[in-house]
Backbone as XML, in Angstrom:
<?xml version="1.0"?>
<chain id="A" units="angstrom">
  <residue number="1" name="MET">
    <atom name="N" x="0.815" y="-1.198" z="0.000"/>
    <atom name="CA" x="0.000" y="0.000" z="0.000"/>
    <atom name="C" x="0.856" y="1.258" z="0.000"/>
  </residue>
  <residue number="2" name="ARG">
    <atom name="N" x="2.006" y="1.176" z="0.616"/>
    <atom name="CA" x="2.850" y="2.354" z="0.722"/>
    <atom name="C" x="3.351" y="2.808" z="-0.644"/>
  </residue>
  <residue number="3" name="ASN">
    <atom name="N" x="3.670" y="1.851" z="-1.524"/>
    <atom name="CA" x="4.150" y="2.211" z="-2.856"/>
    <atom name="C" x="3.041" y="2.840" z="-3.694"/>
  </residue>
  <residue number="4" name="ILE">
    <atom name="N" x="1.839" y="2.330" z="-3.571"/>
    <atom name="CA" x="0.712" y="2.898" z="-4.316"/>
    <atom name="C" x="0.411" y="4.308" z="-3.826"/>
  </residue>
  <residue number="5" name="LYS">
    <atom name="N" x="0.456" y="4.489" z="-2.504"/>
    <atom name="CA" x="0.225" y="5.821" z="-1.930"/>
    <atom name="C" x="1.295" y="6.816" z="-2.386"/>
  </residue>
  <residue number="6" name="LEU">
    <atom name="N" x="2.535" y="6.362" z="-2.419"/>
    <atom name="CA" x="3.631" y="7.211" z="-2.881"/>
    <atom name="C" x="3.467" y="7.569" z="-4.354"/>
  </residue>
  <residue number="7" name="PHE">
    <atom name="N" x="3.022" y="6.617" z="-5.166"/>
    <atom name="CA" x="2.803" y="6.851" z="-6.589"/>
    <atom name="C" x="1.732" y="7.913" z="-6.814"/>
  </residue>
  <residue number="8" name="PHE">
    <atom name="N" x="0.585" y="7.788" z="-6.127"/>
    <atom name="CA" x="-0.487" y="8.757" z="-6.320"/>
    <atom name="C" x="-0.141" y="10.119" z="-5.710"/>
  </residue>
  <residue number="9" name="SER">
    <atom name="N" x="0.648" y="10.133" z="-4.660"/>
    <atom name="CA" x="1.110" y="11.407" z="-4.103"/>
    <atom name="C" x="2.027" y="12.117" z="-5.097"/>
  </residue>
  <residue number="10" name="ALA">
    <atom name="N" x="2.904" y="11.361" z="-5.735"/>
    <atom name="CA" x="3.793" y="11.952" z="-6.738"/>
    <atom name="C" x="3.001" y="12.449" z="-7.944"/>
  </residue>
  <residue number="11" name="LEU">
    <atom name="N" x="1.984" y="11.702" z="-8.361"/>
    <atom name="CA" x="1.132" y="12.172" z="-9.466"/>
    <atom name="C" x="0.403" y="13.462" z="-9.092"/>
  </residue>
  <residue number="12" name="THR">
    <atom name="N" x="-0.059" y="13.556" z="-7.857"/>
    <atom name="CA" x="-0.739" y="14.766" z="-7.398"/>
    <atom name="C" x="0.185" y="15.971" z="-7.504"/>
  </residue>
  <residue number="13" name="VAL">
    <atom name="N" x="1.391" y="15.823" z="-7.002"/>
    <atom name="CA" x="2.351" y="16.922" z="-7.037"/>
    <atom name="C" x="2.746" y="17.250" z="-8.480"/>
  </residue>
  <residue number="14" name="ALA">
    <atom name="N" x="2.952" y="16.235" z="-9.300"/>
    <atom name="CA" x="3.366" y="16.464" z="-10.688"/>
    <atom name="C" x="2.304" y="17.231" z="-11.473"/>
  </residue>
  <residue number="15" name="PHE">
    <atom name="N" x="1.054" y="16.822" z="-11.353"/>
    <atom name="CA" x="0.003" y="17.525" z="-12.091"/>
    <atom name="C" x="-0.269" y="18.908" z="-11.516"/>
  </residue>
  <residue number="16" name="ALA">
    <atom name="N" x="-0.078" y="19.085" z="-10.214"/>
    <atom name="CA" x="-0.214" y="20.425" z="-9.632"/>
    <atom name="C" x="0.870" y="21.348" z="-10.172"/>
  </residue>
  <residue number="17" name="ILE">
    <atom name="N" x="2.085" y="20.845" z="-10.289"/>
    <atom name="CA" x="3.176" y="21.653" z="-10.844"/>
    <atom name="C" x="2.923" y="21.973" z="-12.311"/>
  </residue>
  <residue number="18" name="LEU">
    <atom name="N" x="2.433" y="20.986" z="-13.066"/>
    <atom name="CA" x="2.118" y="21.246" z="-14.476"/>
    <atom name="C" x="1.036" y="22.312" z="-14.622"/>
  </residue>
  <residue number="19" name="GLY">
    <atom name="N" x="0.069" y="22.306" z="-13.714"/>
    <atom name="CA" x="-0.979" y="23.317" z="-13.763"/>
    <atom name="C" x="-0.490" y="24.688" z="-13.347"/>
  </residue>
  <residue number="20" name="LEU">
    <atom name="N" x="0.341" y="24.731" z="-12.322"/>
    <atom name="CA" x="0.835" y="26.024" z="-11.840"/>
    <atom name="C" x="1.815" y="26.675" z="-12.803"/>
  </residue>
  <residue number="21" name="THR">
    <atom name="N" x="2.591" y="25.874" z="-13.502"/>
    <atom name="CA" x="3.530" y="26.429" z="-14.478"/>
    <atom name="C" x="2.887" y="26.662" z="-15.833"/>
  </residue>
  <residue number="22" name="LYS">
    <atom name="N" x="1.615" y="26.330" z="-15.930"/>
    <atom name="CA" x="0.820" y="26.500" z="-17.145"/>
    <atom name="C" x="1.381" y="25.706" z="-18.329"/>
  </residue>
  <residue number="23" name="ALA">
    <atom name="N" x="2.010" y="24.576" z="-18.022"/>
    <atom name="CA" x="2.435" y="23.661" z="-19.076"/>
    <atom name="C" x="1.211" y="22.984" z="-19.686"/>
  </residue>
  <residue number="24" name="LEU">
    <atom name="N" x="0.215" y="22.724" z="-18.858"/>
    <atom name="CA" x="-1.097" y="22.240" z="-19.298"/>
    <atom name="C" x="-2.149" y="23.170" z="-18.712"/>
  </residue>
  <residue number="25" name="THR">
    <atom name="N" x="-3.316" y="23.189" z="-19.314"/>
    <atom name="CA" x="-4.367" y="24.074" z="-18.811"/>
    <atom name="C" x="-4.954" y="23.535" z="-17.512"/>
  </residue>
  <residue number="26" name="PHE">
    <atom name="N" x="-5.580" y="24.429" z="-16.767"/>
    <atom name="CA" x="-6.220" y="24.028" z="-15.518"/>
    <atom name="C" x="-7.378" y="23.075" z="-15.765"/>
  </residue>
  <residue number="27" name="ASP">
    <atom name="N" x="-8.021" y="23.168" z="-16.923"/>
    <atom name="CA" x="-9.136" y="22.273" z="-17.225"/>
    <atom name="C" x="-8.702" y="20.817" z="-17.263"/>
  </residue>
  <residue number="28" name="ILE">
    <atom name="N" x="-7.453" y="20.580" z="-17.554"/>
    <atom name="CA" x="-6.933" y="19.213" z="-17.609"/>
    <atom name="C" x="-6.300" y="18.817" z="-16.280"/>
  </residue>
  <residue number="29" name="THR">
    <atom name="N" x="-5.479" y="19.688" z="-15.715"/>
    <atom name="CA" x="-4.678" y="19.300" z="-14.556"/>
    <atom name="C" x="-5.455" y="19.253" z="-13.250"/>
  </residue>
  <residue number="30" name="MET">
    <atom name="N" x="-6.401" y="20.150" z="-13.043"/>
    <atom name="CA" x="-7.090" y="20.200" z="-11.756"/>
    <atom name="C" x="-7.927" y="18.954" z="-11.477"/>
  </residue>
  <residue number="31" name="PRO">
    <atom name="N" x="-8.735" y="18.453" z="-12.427"/>
    <atom name="CA" x="-9.466" y="17.210" z="-12.114"/>
    <atom name="C" x="-8.540" y="16.024" z="-11.863"/>
  </residue>
  <residue number="32" name="ILE">
    <atom name="N" x="-7.468" y="15.926" z="-12.617"/>
    <atom name="CA" x="-6.539" y="14.820" z="-12.415"/>
    <atom name="C" x="-5.863" y="14.945" z="-11.055"/>
  </residue>
  <residue number="33" name="THR">
    <atom name="N" x="-5.489" y="16.165" z="-10.682"/>
    <atom name="CA" x="-4.878" y="16.395" z="-9.376"/>
    <atom name="C" x="-5.828" y="16.020" z="-8.252"/>
  </residue>
  <residue number="34" name="PHE">
    <atom name="N" x="-7.083" y="16.435" z="-8.363"/>
    <atom name="CA" x="-8.054" y="16.130" z="-7.319"/>
    <atom name="C" x="-8.342" y="14.637" z="-7.216"/>
  </residue>
  <residue number="35" name="VAL">
    <atom name="N" x="-8.426" y="13.951" z="-8.351"/>
    <atom name="CA" x="-8.680" y="12.506" z="-8.316"/>
    <atom name="C" x="-7.502" y="11.768" z="-7.690"/>
  </residue>
  <residue number="36" name="CYS">
    <atom name="N" x="-6.291" y="12.142" z="-8.048"/>
    <atom name="CA" x="-5.113" y="11.504" z="-7.445"/>
    <atom name="C" x="-5.046" y="11.783" z="-5.946"/>
  </residue>
  <residue number="37" name="MET">
    <atom name="N" x="-5.401" y="12.997" z="-5.540"/>
    <atom name="CA" x="-5.410" y="13.332" z="-4.121"/>
    <atom name="C" x="-6.492" y="12.537" z="-3.387"/>
  </residue>
  <residue number="38" name="ALA">
    <atom name="N" x="-7.650" y="12.372" z="-4.002"/>
    <atom name="CA" x="-8.728" y="11.605" z="-3.376"/>
    <atom name="C" x="-8.334" y="10.142" z="-3.224"/>
  </residue>
  <residue number="39" name="ILE">
    <atom name="N" x="-7.688" y="9.587" z="-4.241"/>
    <atom name="CA" x="-7.242" y="8.193" z="-4.144"/>
    <atom name="C" x="-6.202" y="8.047" z="-3.042"/>
  </residue>
  <residue number="40" name="THR">
    <atom name="N" x="-5.317" y="9.019" z="-2.911"/>
    <atom name="CA" x="-4.328" y="8.987" z="-1.827"/>
    <atom name="C" x="-5.023" y="9.017" z="-0.466"/>
  </residue>
  <residue number="41" name="MET">
    <atom name="N" x="-6.050" y="9.825" z="-0.333"/>
    <atom name="CA" x="-6.771" y="9.887" z="0.934"/>
    <atom name="C" x="-7.531" y="8.602" z="1.220"/>
  </residue>
  <residue number="42" name="LEU">
    <atom name="N" x="-8.091" y="7.979" z="0.198"/>
    <atom name="CA" x="-8.788" y="6.714" z="0.401"/>
    <atom name="C" x="-7.816" y="5.603" z="0.796"/>
  </residue>
  <residue number="43" name="ILE">
    <atom name="N" x="-6.624" y="5.623" z="0.243"/>
    <atom name="CA" x="-5.602" y="4.654" z="0.634"/>
    <atom name="C" x="-5.185" y="4.905" z="2.082"/>
  </residue>
  <residue number="44" name="SER">
    <atom name="N" x="-5.065" y="6.165" z="2.463"/>
    <atom name="CA" x="-4.739" y="6.492" z="3.855"/>
    <atom name="C" x="-5.839" y="6.021" z="4.802"/>
  </residue>
  <residue number="45" name="ALA">
    <atom name="N" x="-7.089" y="6.152" z="4.374"/>
    <atom name="CA" x="-8.204" y="5.675" z="5.196"/>
    <atom name="C" x="-8.117" y="4.166" z="5.391"/>
  </residue>
  <residue number="46" name="LYS">
    <atom name="N" x="-7.737" y="3.462" z="4.353"/>
    <atom name="CA" x="-7.566" y="2.001" z="4.468"/>
    <atom name="C" x="-6.432" y="1.662" z="5.439"/>
  </residue>
  <residue number="47" name="GLU">
    <atom name="N" x="-5.345" y="2.410" z="5.379"/>
    <atom name="CA" x="-4.244" y="2.168" z="6.308"/>
    <atom name="C" x="-4.657" y="2.443" z="7.753"/>
  </residue>
  <residue number="48" name="TYR">
    <atom name="N" x="-5.417" y="3.503" z="7.980"/>
    <atom name="CA" x="-5.877" y="3.801" z="9.331"/>
    <atom name="C" x="-6.885" y="2.764" z="9.812"/>
  </residue>
  <residue number="49" name="LYS">
    <atom name="N" x="-7.665" y="2.214" z="8.886"/>
    <atom name="CA" x="-8.597" y="1.148" z="9.267"/>
    <atom name="C" x="-7.830" y="-0.080" z="9.731"/>
  </residue>
  <residue number="50" name="ASP">
    <atom name="N" x="-6.743" y="-0.404" z="9.025"/>
    <atom name="CA" x="-5.929" y="-1.545" z="9.426"/>
    <atom name="C" x="-5.263" y="-1.328" z="10.780"/>
  </residue>
  <residue number="51" name="LYS">
    <atom name="N" x="-4.943" y="-0.058" z="11.100"/>
    <atom name="CA" x="-4.326" y="0.277" z="12.393"/>
    <atom name="C" x="-5.366" y="0.449" z="13.500"/>
  </residue>
  <residue number="52" name="LYS">
    <atom name="N" x="-6.647" y="0.344" z="13.132"/>
    <atom name="CA" x="-7.768" y="0.489" z="14.063"/>
    <atom name="C" x="-7.831" y="1.882" z="14.688"/>
  </residue>
  <residue number="53" name="GLN">
    <atom name="N" x="-7.593" y="2.902" z="13.863"/>
    <atom name="CA" x="-7.743" y="4.292" z="14.300"/>
    <atom name="C" x="-8.991" y="4.847" z="13.620"/>
  </residue>
  <residue number="54" name="LYS">
    <atom name="N" x="-10.112" y="4.693" z="14.289"/>
    <atom name="CA" x="-11.424" y="4.956" z="13.701"/>
    <atom name="C" x="-11.606" y="6.422" z="13.298"/>
  </residue>
  <residue number="55" name="MET">
    <atom name="N" x="-11.195" y="7.346" z="14.130"/>
    <atom name="CA" x="-11.429" y="8.761" z="13.843"/>
    <atom name="C" x="-10.661" y="9.208" z="12.598"/>
  </residue>
  <residue number="56" name="SER">
    <atom name="N" x="-9.414" y="8.810" z="12.486"/>
    <atom name="CA" x="-8.618" y="9.174" z="11.315"/>
    <atom name="C" x="-9.163" y="8.512" z="10.056"/>
  </residue>
  <residue number="57" name="GLU">
    <atom name="N" x="-9.634" y="7.282" z="10.204"/>
    <atom name="CA" x="-10.222" y="6.580" z="9.059"/>
    <atom name="C" x="-11.443" y="7.317" z="8.527"/>
  </residue>
  <residue number="58" name="VAL">
    <atom name="N" x="-12.316" y="7.722" z="9.419"/>
    <atom name="CA" x="-13.532" y="8.434" z="9.014"/>
    <atom name="C" x="-13.186" y="9.774" z="8.373"/>
  </residue>
  <residue number="59" name="LEU">
    <atom name="N" x="-12.215" y="10.471" z="8.930"/>
    <atom name="CA" x="-11.808" y="11.769" z="8.393"/>
    <atom name="C" x="-11.279" y="11.643" z="6.961"/>
  </residue>
  <residue number="60" name="PHE">
    <atom name="N" x="-10.341" y="10.725" z="6.754"/>
    <atom name="CA" x="-9.767" y="10.572" z="5.421"/>
    <atom name="C" x="-10.771" y="9.999" z="4.423"/>
  </residue>
  <residue number="61" name="LEU">
    <atom name="N" x="-11.634" y="9.108" z="4.874"/>
    <atom name="CA" x="-12.649" y="8.557" z="3.994"/>
    <atom name="C" x="-13.630" y="9.639" z="3.545"/>
  </residue>
  <residue number="62" name="SER">
    <atom name="N" x="-14.080" y="10.461" z="4.486"/>
    <atom name="CA" x="-15.032" y="11.516" z="4.127"/>
    <atom name="C" x="-14.384" y="12.576" z="3.241"/>
  </residue>
  <residue number="63" name="LEU">
    <atom name="N" x="-13.123" y="12.924" z="3.489"/>
    <atom name="CA" x="-12.439" y="13.897" z="2.636"/>
    <atom name="C" x="-12.210" y="13.352" z="1.227"/>
  </residue>
  <residue number="64" name="GLY">
    <atom name="N" x="-11.867" y="12.077" z="1.127"/>
    <atom name="CA" x="-11.672" y="11.472" z="-0.185"/>
    <atom name="C" x="-12.955" y="11.437" z="-0.994"/>
  </residue>
  <residue number="65" name="ILE">
    <atom name="N" x="-14.046" y="11.066" z="-0.352"/>
    <atom name="CA" x="-15.338" y="11.032" z="-1.044"/>
    <atom name="C" x="-15.781" y="12.439" z="-1.422"/>
  </residue>
  <residue number="66" name="LEU">
    <atom name="N" x="-15.581" y="13.409" z="-0.537"/>
    <atom name="CA" x="-15.936" y="14.798" z="-0.841"/>
    <atom name="C" x="-15.148" y="15.313" z="-2.046"/>
  </residue>
  <residue number="67" name="LEU">
    <atom name="N" x="-13.869" y="15.002" z="-2.105"/>
    <atom name="CA" x="-13.059" y="15.425" z="-3.252"/>
    <atom name="C" x="-13.563" y="14.810" z="-4.551"/>
  </residue>
  <residue number="68" name="LEU">
    <atom name="N" x="-13.946" y="13.543" z="-4.509"/>
    <atom name="CA" x="-14.466" y="12.899" z="-5.713"/>
    <atom name="C" x="-15.796" y="13.523" z="-6.150"/>
  </residue>
  <residue number="69" name="ILE">
    <atom name="N" x="-16.643" y="13.872" z="-5.196"/>
    <atom name="CA" x="-17.925" y="14.504" z="-5.527"/>
    <atom name="C" x="-17.705" y="15.890" z="-6.135"/>
  </residue>
  <residue number="70" name="VAL">
    <atom name="N" x="-16.814" y="16.671" z="-5.539"/>
    <atom name="CA" x="-16.523" y="18.009" z="-6.057"/>
    <atom name="C" x="-15.920" y="17.924" z="-7.456"/>
  </residue>
  <residue number="71" name="THR">
    <atom name="N" x="-15.045" y="16.977" z="-7.669"/>
    <atom name="CA" x="-14.430" y="16.809" z="-8.988"/>
    <atom name="C" x="-15.464" y="16.398" z="-10.028"/>
  </residue>
  <residue number="72" name="ALA">
    <atom name="N" x="-16.354" y="15.480" z="-9.656"/>
    <atom name="CA" x="-17.405" y="15.059" z="-10.588"/>
    <atom name="C" x="-18.313" y="16.230" z="-10.947"/>
  </residue>
  <residue number="73" name="TYR">
    <atom name="N" x="-18.649" y="17.057" z="-9.960"/>
    <atom name="CA" x="-19.484" y="18.226" z="-10.229"/>
    <atom name="C" x="-18.769" y="19.216" z="-11.147"/>
  </residue>
  <residue number="74" name="ASN">
    <atom name="N" x="-17.481" y="19.446" z="-10.908"/>
    <atom name="CA" x="-16.726" y="20.378" z="-11.750"/>
    <atom name="C" x="-16.614" y="19.874" z="-13.188"/>
  </residue>
  <residue number="75" name="ILE">
    <atom name="N" x="-16.392" y="18.591" z="-13.353"/>
    <atom name="CA" x="-16.309" y="18.040" z="-14.706"/>
    <atom name="C" x="-17.659" y="18.133" z="-15.398"/>
  </residue>
  <residue number="76" name="ALA">
    <atom name="N" x="-18.737" y="17.832" z="-14.668"/>
    <atom name="CA" x="-20.081" y="17.931" z="-15.240"/>
    <atom name="C" x="-20.416" y="19.373" z="-15.622"/>
  </residue>
  <residue number="77" name="SER">
    <atom name="N" x="-19.999" y="20.317" z="-14.798"/>
    <atom name="CA" x="-20.285" y="21.715" z="-15.125"/>
    <atom name="C" x="-19.467" y="22.193" z="-16.320"/>
  </residue>
  <residue number="78" name="MET">
    <atom name="N" x="-18.246" y="21.649" z="-16.503"/>
    <atom name="CA" x="-17.468" y="22.013" z="-17.691"/>
    <atom name="C" x="-18.083" y="21.416" z="-18.956"/>
  </residue>
  <residue number="79" name="ILE">
    <atom name="N" x="-18.598" y="20.194" z="-18.848"/>
    <atom name="CA" x="-19.148" y="19.527" z="-20.027"/>
    <atom name="C" x="-20.521" y="20.073" z="-20.388"/>
  </residue>
  <residue number="80" name="TRP">
    <atom name="N" x="-21.413" y="20.115" z="-19.408"/>
    <atom name="CA" x="-22.795" y="20.492" z="-19.698"/>
    <atom name="C" x="-23.134" y="21.937" z="-19.361"/>
  </residue>
  <residue number="81" name="GLY">
    <atom name="N" x="-22.218" y="22.666" z="-18.786"/>
    <atom name="CA" x="-22.462" y="24.059" z="-18.465"/>
    <atom name="C" x="-23.481" y="24.253" z="-17.366"/>
  </residue>
  <residue number="82" name="VAL">
    <atom name="N" x="-23.460" y="23.397" z="-16.369"/>
    <atom name="CA" x="-24.419" y="23.470" z="-15.248"/>
    <atom name="C" x="-24.113" y="24.669" z="-14.393"/>
  </residue>
</chain>
């Protein structure tokens, strides 16, 4: 799990840097950054569940799901103009 978490953390940072340096547009980099960050948080929630730390698990799980919902809404608003 640690290698997968490290991979998605690196992807989050890489796409954030690409967006900030304007190498790619924000329309492309921001959803990818948010999805990678949400996956990292969901992996962290799984790790906290294995360690039996309930409060941290709930926090990371809810933040990961919230990020996915916000990203889905942003993508839908870009596509359909909601």
